[in-house]
C-alpha positions, 0 to 999 in steps of 0.5 A: 400417945406418950411424946418424950420430948428433949432439947438440946443446946437451947430451951424449948418453948411450951408452944413448940413442945405443944405443937409436936404433941399434937403433930405426933398425936395424930399418927394414931389415926394410921396405926393405933398401936404405937407404944411411945415416941421419942423427939430430939431438937437439935441446933447445930453450931453452923453458918448454915440456915438450915441448922435445926435437926428434928429426930423422931423415934417411934416406938411400935411393937416389935420395931421402932421407926426412926426419922431424923429431917435438918431444916430452916425451922422446927415446925417444918421439920416436925411437918416433914417428919410426920409426913415420913412416918404417916407413910411408914406407918401405912407401909407397915399396916398394909404388910401386916394386913398381907400376912394375916 
């Protein structure tokens, strides 16, 4: 799957981008019709420890799934967001099976 990663207000490390690609590729196991995904990484200028925002938009035929998580680290945000996307893709797949 093609993952477009954009970092806002900072430069993302290659290790972080590779980690995101690896975790997002696992979504293909749950729903094989994923077209592409767009990932946005933001660092907010607040005194709060949870200032890292991970936002993902996954495009599937006829729809797009959006998840936005705010955590202490981007790795934690990726994990939470990917598990949420897994649930959404499983639910979508079950609905498609029920209609056919």
